[in-house]
MIVEX-684458 format. One record per residue: z, x, y of N, C-alpha, C in turn. Coordinates in steps of 0.05 Angstrom, whole numbers, plus 5000, padded with zeros to 4 digits. Example, Ala and Ser with C-alpha at 12.3 -4.5 7.8 and 13.67 -1.06 7.14 Angstrom:
515652644886515652464910515652644934514252574955514352734979515752585001
END
This chain:
696129062707694529302713691629232716690329312738687529242744685729472737684629472712682929692703680029622703679329392715676529322717675529152694677129112673676328952650677428672654675728462653676728192657678828122636680827972644682927872626682427582620683327492598682827212589685427082581685426822579687826682571688726732543691226662537692226672509690526472493690226532468688426372451689926142437692626162434694125952421696725892436697725662432700325602443702425772430704225892445706226052432707825892412707926012388709425882366707925652353705525592361704125362349702925442323703025272303701825312277699425122273698824972294696624782290693924922289691924782277689224882277688124892305686325082311685125092338683724832345683724762370682324522379679324572378677824362379674924382378673624432405675324472425674224522452673224812453670924842468669825102474669125112504669325342516668725372544666925612548665225592569663425812576663825882605664226142610664426252637662126452642660926562621658926772624656226642628656026492649653626332655654726092672653425862671654625632684657225562671659125452686661725372675661225122659661725132632661224912615663424872595663524632583665524572562664124402541665024442516664024292493666324202476666023972463667723892441666023892416666424092399664524142377661824222389659824072383657124132394656423942417658223772425657723582447658623702474656723712492657323812519659023602534661023702549662723532565662023552594662423342609661923332637664123482652663323702666665423862680665523792710663923602719664323492746662823652767663823622791662623742815663024042816661624182834662024472835664924552840666324402858669124472863670824422838670224212823671724152799671224372778668824472776668224702758669624952768669824982794671225212805674125212797675424972797678224942789678425022759676624912742676824982714676425282709674625402723674125692720676625852728677825772751680125922761682425902741682725672728684925642709684325792683681825782674681125932650681526232654681126332678681326612683684226702690686126512689688926582696690526682672689126722649690526832625692726642615692326382619694426192609696726162627696826312650699126292668698726062687700925972699700825752718699825852745698025702757697025762784698225552802699425632824700525442843698325302858699125072870697124922885695925092908697725252921696725422943694725622933695325752911693425952900690725822893690825582882688325452874686725362899688125272919686725202944685425442956686825672957685625922966683125992950683425962923681226032906678725862911679125602916676825422919675725422947677425462968676425432995676925673013678525853005679126083021680826023045680226153068681926133091681425873108679425723100678725483116678625233098680925153086680824923068680524663083679524443071679424193085682224073088682523883106685123773111686323633087684723523070685723383046685423553021685723813024685224003002687023942978689623892983691523842962690823592946690123382961689323132948686823172931684923322942682423372928683023532902684923722905685623882881686723712859688523532867689823352847687723162834685723082850683622912839681923062818681223312825679723472806681223512780683923572783685523612760685723362742685923132755686122882741683622832725681322882738678722832724678423022701679223272704678923462682680723382659683123292665685023212644683922992627682322812639681122592624678922692605677622912613675423012597676423192574678623342580679623532560681523402541682223552519684223442500686923422513688623242503691423222514692923482512694223552534695923792534694524042542691824042543690424282550690824352579690624162597691024202625693924112631695724312634698524252638699224272668701124092677702124102705704924222703705424432720708024562720708624652748711024562758712024652784710024622806708624402806706724352827704124492824703824642801701324782796700124692770698224852760696724772736696325022718695924962692695225182673693625062650691925232639690425162614691825292591692625132571694125232549692925152522693625302501693025212474690125222465688625412476685925442467685725572440683925482424683625602397682025862397682026002374680526252372677626202377676426372393673626352399672926122418674926012431674425782448673225852475673526102483672526192509670626422505668126402515666126612511667126882522668526882544669527132556671527262538673227102525675127222506673727352482671627212472670127322450668827582458667627592482666327832492668328062494670728002504672728212506673628322479673928142459674628232433672428402421669928322424667728482414667528752428668128762453668029022468670229202457672529092452674729252440674029352412672729172397671829252370669829482371668029462391665929672394667229932401669229922419670530172428671930312404673230152387674530262364672530382344670330232340668230332321667030592331666530602357665430852368667331082366669831022368671831242366671931362338671131202318671131302290668331412283666431402302663831502297661931302285662731052282661030842270659330712292657230852300655630762322654030502315653330472290651830232283653529982288656029992279657929772283658429732313658829952327659429932355657129802371654629892365652329782378652029482372652529412347652229132339654228962354656729052356658828902370658128872400657129082412656429062440654028882445652128892427649828702429650728412427652628362409653628092406655128012431656628192443658128132467656228072490654228242493652228202515650627952511650227872486648727632480650127382489652727392495654227162504653627082533652527272548651827212576649327022576649526822592647326632595646626622625645526842635644926862663647326972678647626892703649826992720652426852713654527012710657126892704658026712726659426492719660526302739658226202757655926162746653626082763654025822777653525832803653725582819656525502826658525662819661325592825662025692853662925512871663525602899666325722901666825842924669525942930669726242928671526362944671826652945672826772918674526622904675626722879673326752858671626542857669426552838667526782845667026822871665227032879666327312871668927352875670127602867669927652837670427432822670327462793667427502783665527382797662727422790661927712792662827832814662228122819663528292797666028212790667528372770666228342743665428102735664228052709661528192707660028192729657428322729657728622725659728732739660329022736661129082707662728912695663528962667661128942649659328742654656928722637655228972639654929082662653429332665654729562651657429572652658829782637658229762607658329512597657729472569654829552562653029482580650229552576649929862575651229992594651030282595652130412569654330302560655530402535653630372511652430132510650630082488648030252489647030282513644630452517645330742511647630832518648531102512648531142481649530942467649530962437646630942426644930782439642130772431640931052431641531202452640431472454641731662434644331622428645631782408644331742381643331512376642131452349639131482349638031602370635131672369633331452378634331232390632631012398631731042427630831292434630231342462627631202471625531202453623031072462623430782467625030642451625530362454627230312479629030502486630830462508629430482535627130622536625830672562625130412575624030222560623229962572625529822585627729802571630129662582631229812606631430072604632530222626630730212651628130202647626330182670626829922685627129702671627729442684630529452697632529572684635229572695635429742720634029972720634130142744632730002767630729842761629429692782631329482794632829352776634629142785637129252798637929492791640329622801639629902810638129922832637030192839639030402846641430322855643430522864645430602842644930492818646830552796645930812782647231032788646331292779646531332749648531202736648731242707646231132693645230912702642730802690640431002694640331112718638131312723638431552704640931632700641431862683640531802654641131572645640331492618637331472616636031372637633131352637631831622635632931812651631832082650632132202622634332162610634832272583632932142563632631872565630831732546627931822549627031852574624331952579623932232568625932402573625732682564625532692533627232532520627132542490624632402479623232252496620732122487618332312493618832552502616732742508615432702535616832562553615732502580617332642601617232912600618933072618618233032647615633022653614832992681615932732693615832512677616932262687619932272690621332412672624232442675624932582701623432792708623932932733623232762757621132592754620332422775622532212781623932122760626131932764628332062782628932312777630832452794629932462823627332532827626332552854626432282868625732072853625831802865628731732872630631802854633431742859634531892883633832142885634832302908633732192935631232112935630032002959631331732966631831562946633031302951635831332962637431502949640231532958640331642986638531822993638431933020637731723040635731563033634831353052636831133055638031043033639830813034642730883041643731103031646531163034647031433049644931593052645331853064646932043048646732023021648232203003646332322983647232532969645732652947646632532921644932572900645732482873648332612865649832482847652332592838651832832820653833002816653433252801652233212773653033002759652032962732649032932731647932782751645132742753643633002760644833152778643633412786643633602762645733602747645933782724643833702703643533442698641533352679638733442687638133432714635533512723635033812717637133982722636834262716636434312686637834162670637634202641634834122631633733912643630933832636629034042645629334152669627634362679627634612661630034662649630334892632629734832603628934572597628334482570630734552551633134492560635534542545635334412517635334572495635034442469637234252462639534282474641834112468641333822477639433792496638833512505637533352484636233482464634933332443636833232422639333302424641233232404643433042416644132832401646232662412648932792411650632702429653432802429654832682406656832822395658132732371660732572378661232352366663732202370666132352359668332302371670832432362672032262339672932392318674032252296676632382286678132232271680632342260680032542237681632752235681132942213681832812186680632912164681232792138684032872129685032702112687732752102687732952080685532962064685433142041683133342046683733602046681733802051680733912024678533822015677233921991674734071999674334301987672034471994669934461971668034281973666034261952664134501953663134571930661134791928658934701909657234531919655334391902652534511902652034741915649334851916648434931888645834861882644734961856644435271858644135391835643735681834641135761846641035981860638636081872637036241851634436271855632836421836633036721842633136891821633537181827630937311837628637191832626137321840624937181865626637081882625636951907623837141922621537041931619537221942618437101968617937281987616537202012618137012029616736862046617936672064619936802084619537052090621437192107621837062134619636982146619836862173621336602171620836442150622236192147625236232142625836432125628636492120630136562145628936732162630136822187630436582206628336422208628436202226630636002219630735932193632735742184635535852186635836112180638536232183639536222211637636272230638436262259639235982267637735782257638435512265641135432253641635502228644235432216646435572230646035822239648135972253648835842279646935692291647435562317649435332314650035252289652035042286654935142289655235402290657935522290659335462317660835252317662535192340661135072364658435032362657034932386655734662381653734662364652334402359651934372330651334122323650634062295647634142292647034312273644234392268643034222246640634122251639233972231636434102228635934202204633334322199631934152178629534062184628033892166625634052155625634102130623734272116621734092102619234092110617233912098615034062084613833932064611634052049611033902024608833952012607933811988609733891964609633721943611133781919610234041906612234201897611634461884611234691903611434641930610934851949613335031953615534961940617935131941619935061962619934801971621834721991624734751981625234651957627934671946628834951942626935121931627635401926628435541952626735501973627335621999629935522010630335252009632735142021635235242007635135251980637535341965638035641971635935791973636236081980637536112007636535972027637635992054640535892054641035672040643735562040645735762028644935902007646736101995647236332015645236412029645636622049647436542071647436272078649036172100651836082092652536102066655135992057657436092073657436352081659636462095660236332122658236202134658536072159659735792156660035702130660935432125663235442104665535542113667735592094668935342083668435112095669734862086668034722065665834842056664434732033661434692038660034632016657234572017656734331998655334132009654633891994651633901988650933791964648133791956647533521943645033421948644133181934641133181932640033101910637133051907636732761914635432711936635032431946632632301932631232441915629032321899627032171916626532281940624732141958621832151951621032351934618232371926617432151907619432031894618831811875619331541889619131331873619431061884622230961881624031121868626831041865628531231881628031241907629531421924632531341924634231541926637131491926637931331951639631131947640530971969642631121984642531122011644531282027647331202021647930942016650730872011651730991985649931011965650731141940651331431944649631571959650031851965652631891981653131722000655531752017658031712000657931531981660231491963660831751948658731881937659132131923660132351941659032371965659932571984662832531992663632281997666332232005668332311983667532241959669332321936669432621933667132751938667133051936668833171958669133031980670733142002673633052001674432931979677232871974678032581980676132401986676832131992677231971966679431831964680031681940678031451937677431371912675531161907676330901921678930851922679830601934679430601965679030841976678730862005675830872014674030861995671130872002670230592008669330542033668530262041666030182025665329922029663029802015660429842030660429802056657929792071656930072078654330092082653130352090654330442117654530262136655530342163658330442161660030312146662830402144663030672129661430702108661530952094660531182112658431132127657331342144659331422166660731222177662831282197665131442185666031362161668231512149667331792142664931822133663832092126663932272150663032172173663132342197665932402206667732212202670532252208671732472190671132462165672132662146671232942153668732962162667533222168668433332195669533162212670333252239672333482237671733692252673533922252673134112229671234052212670634232189667834352192667434562178664834702178663634682150661834482147660734422121657634422124656334532104653434532102652634312082650734142091649733922074646833972069646134002043643334032035642333772023640433652038639333392030636533442019636233461993633733541981631933301974629333341978627433151969627732871982628032872009628432632024625932462027626232202028623932022030623032012059624831962078624131932106626631972123626231952149628531992167630631772164629731532159631631302156633631352133632631482112634431542089636431762097635531942114637132172121639332112142638631952162640431922185643331862178643831672160646631612154648131852140646632042130647832262115648232512132647532502158647832732175650732752185651832992185654433032198654232962228656432902240656232822268657733002287658633242277660433402293659433692294660333832315659734112318660934272295659534482287660534652265659334582238658234342235656934262210653934292214652534302191649634322192648434172169646034082172644633942151641934082147641134132122638534242115637134032098634833942107633433722095630733812084630033742060627333792050626033522044623433522049621933272046618933322044617533142033614633172033613433062059614932932075613932832101615132992124613733002145614633142169616332952185618833002189620632812201620732832231618532762244618332772273620232572286621032362272622732162283625732212277626332452268629132522263630132672288631632522305632332622331633932892329633033082345634433342346633933532323632133452305631633622282629833862290630434082277628734322279626834302255624234252261622234202240621034462230620734482204619434712191617434592172614834662176612734572157612134792138612834752113612534952092609934902077608135092079605535062066605535222041603335232027603135402003603435692012603935861992604336141998601736272009602136472025599736642032598836782007596336872006595337031982597137271976598137411997599837641992602537551980603737341991606237241980605937141951603737001947603236891920602937121900601437321908601037551890603637701886605237721906607837851903609637711883609737441885611337281866610237321838607637301835606437341808607037621797606937821814607538101806610438131798612338011813615138041806615737941778614337721770614837601744613337751722610837831727609137951707609638251704610138381727610538671726608338811741609139011757607239161773605039291757605739401734603839561719601439391710601939141700599838971689598038871712599238821735597738701757596038901772597139151775595839351791592939401782592539411755589839481745587939241746588939001751587238761751587838591776587838721798588638581823586738341828584138371825582338161830582837921812583237981786583837761767586437621775588437781784590937661792590537471816588837561835588237381858586837131849585137151828583836911817585936721805587936841792590036671780591536511801592536651821594136511842592436321858589836381861588036191874587635941857587335981831587035751813589635581813591835701819594435551821594635431849592635461866592735351893594935471910595735721903597935861917600535701918600735511899603135341897605235491881607635531892609635691878610335601850610535331846611335231819609135311799606635271806604435331788604235631783604735791803604636081800606836171781609236061784611536131767610936071738609735841733609035761705606935951694604835991710602636171700603736451694605236561713606336831710608236851686609836641682611736641659610236641633608036501631606436501607605336781602604236901622603137171619605237381611607537351624609737541618610637531589610437291578611337251550609237331530606837411539604637471521603537751528604637951514604038231521601138301514599938151496597138211488595138101507595937911524594037801543593637991567591337991577590838121603590937911625591137991650591037801672588337661672586237801664583537681664583437451643584837481621584837261601586137011613588337041627589636811640587836691661586536861676584736761697582536591686581436681663579236531650580236261640582636251629583736001619584135801642585035901665585535721688583035641703580735771697578335711711577235431704577935331680577035061672578934851683578034701703579834501715580734291696579034221676579834011657582134101639582434361636584534461618586834591633586734581659588734721675591534621670591834361667594434251661595534351635593734391615594534501590595634791593594334931610595035211613597535261629598135081648600435121666602935011653603735141632606335081619607335331606609935361609611235601597614135551593615135621569617935591564618935311569621235291583622335021588620734881610618735011621616934881640614434771626614334781600612134671585612334371583611834241605612333951606610433791588608033901584606133751568607133701539608633891529609633861501611533621500613133591522614933361523613333101525611233101541609532861543608232791516607333001502605932961477607832841457610332931456612232821437612732531443613132461469613632181476611232001470608832101476606331951471605931901442606532091425606232061396608031851384610131791398612031591387611431301396609331271413608731001423607330831402607830571403606230381388603330381399601430301383598630301392598230151419599429911422599129761447600329911471602630031466603930191487602130431495601030561475599430801480596930721497595730491490593430391505594230341534596530201538597430141565597930401580599130601568599730851581597130991590595130991573592631121580591230981603590930711601589430561621590830551648593430531648594930511673594630781689594331001674594131261688591431291702589531111697586931141709586931071739588730891747588730801775589831011794588631041817589431251836591731181853592530941855594630851874597330991869599031001889601631131886603430991866603030731863604530581843602830341836603930151820602429921812604229691808603429451816605029211812604529091785606128911776605828781751603128631750602528491772600028331773597528511771597628741785595328931784595229061756597529131745597529241718596429041697597028781701595928581683592928581684591728631708588828641709587728881694589029111697588229351683588329311653590429191643590829161615589628901603588828721621587828461613589828311596592328301606594428161592595727961611597227771600598727591617600927741632601727651656603727801672606327851657607327641643609827681628609627891607607427881592606928091571606628361583605328371606604928631620607628751628609328581640611928681649613528791625613428641603614828741579613729011570611129041571609829291564610729521583610629461608611429671628614329751624616029561620618929631616619329791591617729741570617929901546617130191551615130231569614330501576616430641593617830481610620030591625622230701606622630551585624730631566624030901553621430961551620631221539620631451559621231391584621131591606618331681613616331541603613531611610612631461635614131261644613531111668616131061683616031041709618431001725618330721738620630601740620830341754621330401783619230371799619430451827621130251843620930001836622429781849622029541832623529331836623029081820620129001821618829001798616028911797614029131803614829371807613029591813613629841796611529981789611830211770610130441779610930681771609330911779609531131758607531311758607531551742608431791759609731971746610032241758607232361759606732531779604032641782602932781757604632941745603733081721603332901697605032691695604732501674602132351677601432291702598932141707596532311697596532581703594432751693594332751663596632751651596732741622595632481611596432251624595431991615592331981617591232091638588332091641587032261620588232481614587132651593587132501566589332351561589432191537587331981537586831851560584831651561582031761555581432001565578832121559578632201530580932271518580932361491581032131471582631931476583331731456582131451460581331381485580631111490577931051477577830821463575330751449574930451450572630351457570230511465570630641492569230851499569630991524569230811548567430611546566930431569569330271577571430261560573730101567575130211592574930471597576130591621574830461646572230451646570830341669571330041671571529911648572029621648574729551660576729721652579429671662579629711692578329911703578329961732576629741746574629641733573029421745574729171747576329111727578128881729580128921751581129161754583029211776581729171803579229271807577829231832577328931837576628781816576228501819578828361828581028451816583628331823584228381853583928621863584528681891582628531909580028521902578128391920578628091921579127961898579627671898582227611913584227771910586727721923586527771953585227991961584828051990583227832003581127731989579527512000581227272004583127221985584926991988586827022012587727272016589427322039587927272065585427372066583827342090583327042095582726892074582226602078584726462087587026542077589526422085590226472114589726722122590226802150588226672170585726632160583626542178582126302166583326072166582025842155579325792168577225742151574625682162572825922166573926162164572326402168570326442145567826502151565726512131565526772117567126972125566927232111567227202081569227042073569727022044567426912028565626772042563226662028561026872024561427102038559327312038560227562022562527542008563527761993562327761964562327991951561328011924563027831905561827701886563327531868565027701849567227581839569027721821569327561795569827701774570327571748573327541742574927741751577727721746579127591770580927401765582027261788584227421803584827331827586927451843589327271844591227341861593727181864593226961883594426731878594326501897597126491910597226491936599726511951600626241961603226191963604225931972603925902002603926122017603826092047602826352059602426342085601326582099603226822097605726782099607627002099607427152072607327012050607127142024604527292022602327172032599727302030599827562047600827542071600927772089602727992077605027912065606828112053605328262031603728122015602328251993600428462005598928392026596928582037598228842045600528822060601729062070603229212049604329072029605629212007603629361990601229251986599229371969597329551984597829592010595829742027594930002015596830172007596130431997594630411970595530231953594230201928591430091932591129891950588529771955586529981966587430141985585630341996584930551976586830621959586230811937584130701918584330441912582430311895579630311908579530271934576930281948575630551945577230761950576131031948575331101920576931021900576231081873573730941864573330701873571030541865568430621879568730781901566330871915564631061899565831181879564431391863562431281844562531021839560630901819558830701833556230721828554330531841554830241834555830181810556229901803558729781816560629941824563029831838563029881868561130031878561130091907560829841924559129651918558929411936561629261937562929231914565529091915567629251930567529511928569429681943569129641973566629631982566129592011567129312019566629112003567528842010570528822010571828971992574728971992575829092018574629302027575529422052575029232076572829092075572228902097574228672097574828572073576728352072579528432080580128702079582828802086582828922114581028832131580828962158583428932175585228752168587728732182589229002181588829152160590229412158589429602180586929572190586029742212587529682238588129432242589429342267592429362266593529422243596429412240597929652252596429872254597830112263598930272240600230142222601530282199599430412181597130292178595130382159592430452172592430472199589930502213588430762205589830982204588531232197587431232169589031132150588131122122585730932120585730712135583430532134580930682144581130822166578830962177577831172158579631322146578831532127577431412103578331182094577131052071574330952079574030842103571430752112569430982113570331222122568531452123567731532094569531522076568831592048566831392037567131142043565230942034562530992045562431052071559831092084558331322071559831542065558531762052557331682025558831522011557831431985555331251987555331082008553130892011550631042020550931252036548631402045547231552022548831622002547731741978546231541961547131281963545831071947543230991958542931001985540430921997539930622000541930461994541730171995542530072023540729922037541329842064543629652066543929472046546029262048548829392047549229572028551929692025552429882049550330022058550730202081551530042106550229812110550829652134553729562133554629472110557429372108559429602111558829832099560630052102560730142131558430152144558430222173560030022189559929762182561429562197564429612196565429682172568329742170569029982187567330192187567930432202567730372232565730212240565530142269568029982277569029812260571429652267573829842270574030042252576230232255576030402280573630482287573230642312573730472337572930222336573530042359576530012362577929972340580829942342582130202353580930432346582130682353581230782381579630622395578730692422576530892423575130942400572831122400570230952403569730872428567730672433564830762429564231012437561531102434560731112405562531222388562031232359561730952348563530772356563330492346560730362354559830412378557430282388554930382372554830652368552630762352552630642324554930622312555030512285554330222284555230062304554629782305551629732309550329912325547429882329545929932302546830132287545630172261546229942241548529822243549229602226547129372230546529322255544629102261541929152248540929402251538329472240538329452210540429572197540529572168541029292157542729132170543328862161540828682161539228702182536728542183534828642162534728902157533029012136533828902109536428862104537428772079537728462078536928332100537228042102540127952097542028112108544928062106546028022134545927772143546227722172549127732182551127692165553927682175554727952187554128182174554828432188553428462215550928362217549528382242550928212264551927982256553427812275555927962285557428072266559928222273559228452290557128602284556428832299555528762328554128542331553328452357555728382374557728242361560228172375561628432384561728632366563128882372561729032395559029032394557629172416558129042443558428772443559028642468561728722479563728742462566328832471566229122481564829292466564629572474563329602501561129452505559729462531561629372554563329172548565229082568567129312575568229452554570029672559568729902574566129932571564730152584563530072610564029822619563029732645560129652645558929622622556129532620556029232615556729072636557128792632554528642625552328732636549728592629549128632600549428872590548928922562550828762545553328752553555328602538554728312537553828192559553227912558550827852540548928032540546628002522547428012493549028212486549928232458551527992449553327902466555127682459553627412458551727372476550227122475548627112449547427342441545927342416547827302392550227422393552227392371553027092368553426962391554126672390551926512375549426562383547226422370547126482340547526742332547426812304549726692288552126702300554426572286553926272282552826142302552225852300550225812278548225982276546125952256547325972228549326142225550726182199552825962194553425802214555525612211558325732211558525962223561026112224562526052250564125842249565525752273567525942284569226072267571026272278569626512290567326592279565826802291564726722318563826482320562926372346565226372366567626292357569926282375570526562385570426762368571027042376569027132397566527082393564427162412564827012439565526762437566026612462568326732478570426802464572726922478572027192490570427342476569527602487567627562511565927352509564127292531565727202556568027072551569826992573570627242588571127462574572027702588569727832604567327802595565027892610564827732636565127472634565027302658567327382677569627442666571927512682571327772697570127962683569528222696567428202717565827992717563627962737564327742757566827662759567727482780567327192775566427112751566026832744568526722731570626702747573226632736573326352723572126162736572225882726570925862699568525982696567125962671568526132650569926352658571426512640573726352627575026192643577126012633576025812613573725692620572525492603571625612576570425852577569625972552571926042534574026152545576426212529577725962518577825752534578925492524577225382501574525412503572725322483573225472456573525742459574025902435576725832423578725802439581425742429581425472415580025272426579925012414578625022386576625182383575325212356577325322337578725532344580825652327582925452320583925312340586125122335585224892316582724802320581724582304581524662274581224922269580925012242583625112231585725102247588325192238588525492236586825632251586725932249588626042270591126062263593126132283592926422292592326612273592226892281589926942300587526852294585326892313585626702337587126482333587726322356589426472376590926662366592426832385590527012401588327092389586327242405585127062426584726802420583726612440585726592463588226572456590326542477590426802494590027022481589927282495587727272516585327192508583127182527583626982549584726752541585226542561587426632581589426772570591526872588590427062609588527232601587327412621585827252642584227052633582726902652584526742671586626632661588526472677589926662697590426902689591727102708589927142732587427192727585527242749585027002766585326762754585026512770587526442785589626592782592126542797594026352784593426252760595126062746597026222729598926352741600526552728602426442707603626202713605526092693604026022667601725892670600125822646599226072632598426282647597626532635599826652618602226662630604526782615605126622590604926352592605426182569603526242546600926262553598926322532599326592520599926782536600327062526602827082509604926942516607326942500606826802473605226592473604526472447602926672430601126812442599627012427601427232417603327322434605127542426606727462402607727222401609327132377607727152352605127062353603427072329602827352321602127522340601427802333603827942321606227892331608528022320609027922291608827662287609227552261607127662241604627702251602427792234602328092231604228232244604428532243601928662254600728542274598428662288599428822312600129072307601329232328599429282351596929322345594929372366594929142386594728902375594528672393597328592405599428662391602128622403602328792428601629052425601729232448599929142471597529062465595628982486596528722500597828542485598828302498601128362517602928552509605028632527603828752553601728902550600229012573599228792591598028592579596928362595599228212609601528182595603828052608604728222632604628482630605328652653603428592677600928552671599028482692599728212705600628022689601527762700603927802718605827962709608228022724607528152751605728332751604928462776603628262795601928092784600627892801602727712814604927662799607127492810609227652824608827912829610728082843613328112828613328082801615728132785615428412774615928612791615228882784617129002762619628932763621429042743620728942715620028682713619228582687616528702678614828742698612228872692612629142680614429302692614929572682616129562654617929372649619129342622616929282602615129092608613029012589611129242585610429382606608629612603609829832586612429882590613830082573613830002544614329742539614329652511611529672499609529622516606729662506606229952498607130142514606830422507608230492481610530382477612030432452610630322428609630072430608329942408605730082401604230172422601630292418601630592411604030702407604130982400602531032374600531212377599031292354596731102347596430872360594230692354592930602380590530502378589130392401587530582417588030842415586531042429587531102457586531322468587431422494586531242517584131122515583230952537585130722542586030592520587930372524590630482535591430712526593930832537593630882566591330982575590831022603591030762619590030542608590230282621593130202625594730242604597530162606599030332626598430592626599730772645599030702674596530612678595730532705597330292714597630092697599129852704602129932708603130102690605930192693606330322720604430482729604630602755604830402778603230192776603429972796606129842796607129792772609829662770612029842781611930102774613930282784613830312814611430302826611230312855612530072867612229842854613429592864616429592864617729762847620629772847621630022861619830172874620630402890620730662874619830672849619830912834617131052837616631142862613931242869613331512856615331682853614831932840614131902811615531732797614831682769612131542766611531362785608931232785606631432787607031632805605031842808604531992782606732052768606432192742604832032723605331762722603831592704600831592711600231572737597431572746596131842740597532062743596432322737595632342708597432242691596832242662594432062656594331822668592031642664589431782674589631922697587332052708586332272688588132422676587332622657585832492634586932272624585632132601582832042608582631902631580031792639577932022644578832232656576932452661576032582635577832612616577032732590575132542575575432282578573632092565571132032581571032122606568832052623568731752630571131632631571331342636571131282666569831052673569530982701572230922715574230852699576830792711578031022727577031262722578031502736577831472766575731332776575231302804577531142817578330922804580430762815583130902815583731052794586231192792586331422813584131552817583931762837584631652864583631402870584331282896587231212898588431122876591331062876592931312882592131532870593631782875593331872904590931822915590531892943592331722961592431462955594231292971597131372969597931452944600631532940601331782957599431972958599832212974600132143004598531953013598631863041601331743047602331583029605031453033607231653035607031863017609032073018608932223044606532283053606132443077607132283101
END
């Protein structure tokens, strides 16, 4: 039966019990053979054609006539039979005895071991993927297909002559594309649409008439929020099919276009895999009890009820409810879930995912509990997350179950727990807004409105008591921050005290220092529990509890806690574990600990009350600041050997961590990012710690370029600047301004960065602190380049080079040289641009500064591109890309992909250019600023034009034009001309 799937030989000799031979063969690329790891000589092209034909015969005998036809077709040479026998004889000498068998005047390959032929392995993996997808296990299916596709090494049967090989090449390529389409389809089902756009753009360029790829690209673009581009893909496809084949797009493509035009909400949700129904039908009812005095939130209740109702027989509904702790997410979700129970007769599942803490529930653990609740025997629950998730979806298929996932950490924790079939629904609560949860209906739950807050307070206290003191009641709910949990506690206290008036309660809550004491009632009187536990602590434990609560970070490591407590790390860990045993501290992860928010407030109150002498509080925080500064300086020095910044930082008394290598140092910086930035903000409040706080932020500037912490870094820099301006000290203000200018430069806010850098130079010279002035001059040169002021840029950079040299700062000099190279490039001095970039790169390399050496390679790659040395340019940029990825520098990773796209366009490799530009857009999401995004979109438009996607190119240029016009950027002129040329071509 010819179903389009390649067939392969039998893997073992019938009836053989021998171990597989060590021979291996490759057909998915050049025809090759190995014995173990040793490559074997497969001979001439015709000899390889014979081997390929036999391997593709599924172990059956091929007659001499069939093989002659396969090798030479209708015009064989006169000595074809003799030549065939010669090829067979030579192959027999190379292969193991008995592998090439002669039968009835023909030949066959027999007795291959398991995994001996790459095509056989690919076929087995494809079958495995098909089975996994059938059970809903998309993770397993995608992995199997990726492994199958990874077996291709270029074109199958590459360089093999003959009509048979040509036919098989076409067939294998078609199969490869089918596998790719299946894997990409699953990528989209699992929400990886942004990542898929780059690959699909390149594939549609390589296979322009393949409509399924175009359909997947349209869907990926639409789910990425790029509706205009998705529609442009359809327009490009319709025009291409009409020009090339004289036909219209197939119905599926036309239907997708209409659904995109109508913004069909079902397009945002993946299709659900079909699974077998469960053997045991258990109807769990796990919802917690709802509160009888539920108040307000009417619009949210109606909205969520409607979304959940949409799951009835049509689609799986996913509602993600986000908001701060205590805002009533769980109360609302439980209330709505109870109202919707009738729509889900097969049961309701509930779990607290503990995402607000550092010990969030593991999805595989939750899935195990869900499966057992749904009637799955313990022995049938698989071990891995992927297998449990697949079985979970299979068990839910055909049932109508509501799943309430409370207190989720993030979308990654939630995805494996979502039902995969129509009729089921998931309701998710979380403190984070899950914008990356594909197909989710997002609800942002804020604090109550004043009216709702007053209504809840009144329901608990009673209308009579509140009516006469409405203003006081409003003061109470305002003091509670309109937070439902706090309102409930305050109202419950008042309801239990008939002699109090509302004004009495309002007066008690007016004192912020006592507010925690007042917000407790009945079983919600958490402070009494804290007090009991604190009173049972040994003196050393009590001291540790008090001092650890002073730090603002979300959690704390053992090493950082050791600095706070001034203890050895081992003793510190023992102390922390003892506090965990008392339930006053939580173990967030191995080596990390955290307080519950209310426990932290209580610990700080204890520190103010009990710590003696009082100055120990400030001393403990000073040690912690020293620890972070010393360690961050060590990370900076490890990443940038020879950089002089570490010599210009404030001295520290408490030591930091010494790391064995760059990776460990880098891991520490990103692991501690939130704690480090919190320490900076906390230290800004005191004049004696402010200088060290600024230096800590400067030493941690990699966080600004990482993308993951860019916004937090900028916000911290702004807070520091405000503190320094109150201090009136030129030195600290210059350094704080430098960190903010760096953040604004990374974020594409060039005018703000330039103004700040100009002030840095003036203040730094006033304070005789020259390093910030050097950095600011370097930054001003780059900004002038971006703004087209090349003369100003050259002046700034030339001065920065001189200043760096005067300070003996060789890496700083190298940075300015590389930036000056770009000025030369922009002004047509290509040869000197190459020389300057090479000079900068050589300085970095000589000092072993690989990360900034990547910046040198970036600059050199640009210069080599403009000089026409495209191969060398691509090599340098790929070297830079590897370092930026390893160093987690997303900004520079994205920009390097953009520069590689420029190299591809210069070399007329438009499909690869489009793929690189798309990857750049994906990496730069949310970082780098709009100007950089406009640049990438402009290059993407060029690449798309090169592959014939002119409609989509126009959409990219229109978006770039909008960006440039809003920014007042000079690039708008060039893009306007491109759009004009595009209109002329269409006309």
